[in-house]
C-alpha positions as CSV (number, residue, x, y, z in Angstrom):
1,M,-67.1,-3.0,-26.5
2,Q,-66.6,0.6,-27.3
3,G,-67.9,1.4,-30.8
4,S,-70.0,-1.8,-31.1
5,D,-73.2,0.3,-31.1
6,R,-72.2,1.3,-34.7
7,W,-71.6,-2.3,-36.0
8,E,-74.2,-3.9,-38.2
9,P,-75.4,-7.2,-36.7
10,P,-74.1,-10.2,-38.6
11,N,-76.6,-11.7,-41.0
12,E,-74.9,-15.0,-41.7
13,Y,-72.6,-17.5,-40.1
14,P,-70.0,-18.4,-41.1
15,L,-69.1,-14.8,-41.2
16,R,-67.3,-13.5,-44.3
17,E,-64.9,-10.5,-44.2
18,G,-63.7,-10.0,-47.7
19,D,-61.8,-13.2,-48.6
20,V,-61.7,-14.4,-45.0
21,V,-64.3,-16.8,-43.8
22,W,-64.8,-17.1,-40.0
23,D,-65.9,-20.7,-39.7
24,K,-65.4,-23.5,-37.3
25,Q,-61.9,-24.3,-38.6
26,R,-60.7,-20.7,-38.5
27,L,-62.1,-20.2,-35.0
28,W,-60.2,-23.3,-33.8
29,E,-56.9,-22.2,-35.5
30,T,-57.2,-18.6,-34.5
31,Y,-58.4,-18.8,-30.9
32,Y,-58.6,-22.4,-29.5
33,A,-55.7,-24.4,-30.8
34,R,-53.2,-22.5,-28.6
35,W,-55.2,-23.3,-25.5
36,K,-55.2,-27.0,-26.4
37,A,-51.4,-26.8,-26.7
38,L,-51.2,-25.1,-23.3
39,E,-53.5,-27.7,-21.8
40,K,-51.0,-30.4,-22.9
41,K,-48.5,-28.7,-20.6
42,G,-50.8,-29.2,-17.6
43,V,-52.8,-26.0,-17.6
44,G,-56.6,-26.5,-17.1
45,V,-58.9,-24.9,-19.6
46,M,-62.5,-23.9,-19.3
47,V,-64.5,-21.5,-21.4
48,G,-65.7,-19.2,-18.6
49,E,-68.4,-17.3,-20.4
50,F,-69.8,-17.1,-23.9
51,G,-73.0,-16.0,-25.7
52,A,-74.4,-13.5,-28.2
53,Y,-76.3,-10.3,-27.5
54,K,-80.1,-10.2,-28.3
55,H,-79.6,-8.1,-31.4
56,T,-77.7,-10.9,-33.2
57,P,-80.1,-12.8,-35.4
58,H,-81.2,-16.1,-33.8
59,K,-80.2,-18.3,-36.8
60,V,-76.7,-16.8,-36.7
61,V,-76.4,-17.3,-32.9
62,L,-77.5,-20.9,-33.1
63,A,-75.1,-21.7,-36.0
64,W,-72.2,-20.0,-34.3
65,M,-73.0,-21.6,-30.9
66,R,-73.2,-25.0,-32.5
67,D,-69.7,-24.7,-33.9
68,L,-68.2,-23.5,-30.7
69,L,-69.9,-26.1,-28.6
70,E,-68.7,-28.9,-31.0
71,L,-65.2,-27.5,-30.8
72,W,-65.2,-27.4,-27.0
73,K,-66.7,-30.9,-26.7
74,Q,-64.0,-32.3,-29.0
75,A,-61.4,-30.5,-26.8
76,N,-63.1,-31.9,-23.7
77,W,-63.5,-28.4,-22.2
78,G,-66.2,-27.2,-19.9
79,W,-68.1,-24.0,-20.7
80,A,-70.5,-21.5,-19.2
81,L,-73.2,-19.5,-20.9
82,W,-72.9,-15.7,-20.2
83,N,-76.2,-15.7,-18.5
84,F,-79.2,-18.0,-18.1
85,K,-81.8,-15.3,-18.0
86,G,-81.5,-12.0,-19.9
87,T,-80.2,-10.6,-23.1
88,F,-77.6,-13.4,-23.7
89,G,-79.6,-16.3,-22.2
90,I,-82.3,-18.9,-22.9
91,L,-84.9,-17.1,-20.7
92,D,-86.3,-13.7,-21.4
93,S,-83.6,-12.7,-23.9
94,E,-85.9,-10.2,-25.7
95,R,-84.8,-11.5,-29.1
96,A,-87.4,-10.3,-31.6
97,D,-86.9,-13.3,-34.0
98,V,-87.4,-16.2,-31.5
99,S,-90.6,-18.3,-31.2
100,Y,-90.7,-18.4,-27.4
101,E,-92.3,-21.0,-25.2
102,N,-94.0,-19.9,-22.0
103,W,-92.2,-21.6,-19.1
104,R,-93.0,-20.8,-15.5
105,G,-93.8,-17.2,-16.3
106,H,-90.7,-16.8,-18.5
107,K,-90.1,-16.8,-22.2
108,L,-88.0,-19.8,-23.0
109,D,-85.9,-20.1,-26.1
110,R,-86.4,-23.9,-26.6
111,A,-84.1,-24.1,-29.7
112,M,-81.2,-22.6,-27.8
113,L,-81.8,-24.8,-24.7
114,R,-81.9,-27.9,-26.9
115,L,-78.6,-26.9,-28.5
116,L,-76.9,-26.4,-25.1
117,Q,-78.3,-29.7,-23.8
118,E,-76.9,-31.6,-26.8
119,H,-73.4,-30.5,-26.0
């Protein structure tokens, strides 16, 4: 996104912007409730891609992902991770704050994999 190179990485989740808290409930109300309403009219819904870039702190990514995955599971929607391998994925993401596990010549983010498998 243009200008995002000047943004500070979030250091917490839920994210606070002044008096506004971007938590699970706000995400549902702001972005996802309308899709559930559309689904009730017969339109299929799937979350095509999601993820967080490698510069987002790992603890923030996992907390945010957990909320999203729980929302989508409750909504009975499928989802896809942005990429399996690379800067958004569970393999070779190059995150500096992850304790990686060696897996078949790759660096595996086991914590993120477990979170995805749970949902």
